[in-house]
N, C-alpha and C positions, 0 to 999 in steps of 0.2 A: 504493499501500500504505499510506503513510505517511497519508494523508487517510484511510481507511479506519480503521485502529487510534487515530487520534485524536477519529473519530466516534465509536466503540464505549466511548469513557474518557470522553467527554462525556455519551453517554449513560447507562452507569453511576453518573456523579455525578449526572446528575440523575433518575434512579431511586431512588440513594440519598438525596436529598435529600426526598423524599415517603416520611412514615410510613408510610403506604398498602402503597407498592408497596416498602420498603424491608425487610418481612419476606418479599418472595417473592424479591426478589433473594438474599437473604442465604440463604436456604433453596435456591434454587436452587443457585446460588455455593457453597453451604459445601464439598463436596468438595475444591475448588480453594481454598478461603481458609483453610481449618481448617491443611494443611500450610505455607502460607505462614506465617500469625500463630504456628503451633507452633516455626517456624524463627525466626521474627521473638524469639520469647520466649525462646528457647534461648541466644541470643547475647545477650539485655540480663540474663540470668542470670551469661551467664560474664562480664559485664562489673562487674555487683554482686558476683561473688564477688572475683574480683580487686582490686578495691574494698576490700572484708573485708578481704582478705590485709594490706593496705598499712596497712590503720586497726589491724589486730593489733600489725602490725610496729611502729607507733608509738606504740599506748595498750599491749599486751601483754596484751590482752584484746578481747571480739567484744561489739558491742551485748547488753544484757541483753534480755529480755522486755519490760519495759515500754521502753526505750531503741530499740529496733529500727525501729519508728515513725518515733520523733523523728529517727532516723542517715538514712534513708532521706528523709525530709522538710529536710535541711541538704544531704545529699549530691547530691541530686535536685532542683533546684527546677525545673524542668518536669514534665510526667504521665510523660516516657520514665524507668524506674525506679523508681518507683512502683507500678506495677501493671503486671500482666501485659498481653499483649494481647486478654485478652476480659475488661479490667476488673477481674480479682480483685486483692486485694492480693497482695504476696510474704508467704512466711513464711520465719523462721531457724530454722534446728535445729542445736543445738550439740554434741556429746561432744564427751568426754575429747580424743579424738584429732584430731578432724575437726570440720565443718561444712557443711552445706547449705541452698544456696537453693531455696525448694521454690515451685512454683505449680499453684493447683488444676486448671490444664486447662481444657478446654473446659467441660464441666459445672460447673465452681467448685467443685465439693465437693470437699476435702481428703479425701486418704485412699483415694481410688479410682485405679481401672489407670490412667486418663486424665492422672493428675500427672506434671508435669514436674518432676526434679531435678538440680542440679549441683552435686554434693559436693566438695570441697576438706581435702586434710592439711591442720590445724593448724600455724600458724609453732610456735608452743612444742612442738609436739609433733617438728619437725623437727629441732628443737634437742636432742631428747636423745641 
């Protein structure tokens, strides 16, 4: 059984390596890959939200519009945390009492039904 699984993983890796077969493999595997990618993105977004809570406790504010990308670059030196599983940049939405880390989801378009969002109450709002 182990050899079969190993063979399938090697075959999948080889198929993804070649651009012509990559499209076919990704299309066929989409029903399996998208839930895994969504799960991974949600976990990453929860980590970013926790890091933002820590940042707000320390600096008594959240990164602004201009500072959001810079904060991600500084906080996450690898690609993990900078973009979602589909390669889209994360967005930060801030309200007086809460904030949300948002992913554009599978289609890469913000404001559509497949967007993913992790919302948290702001640290300052909890102090009131």
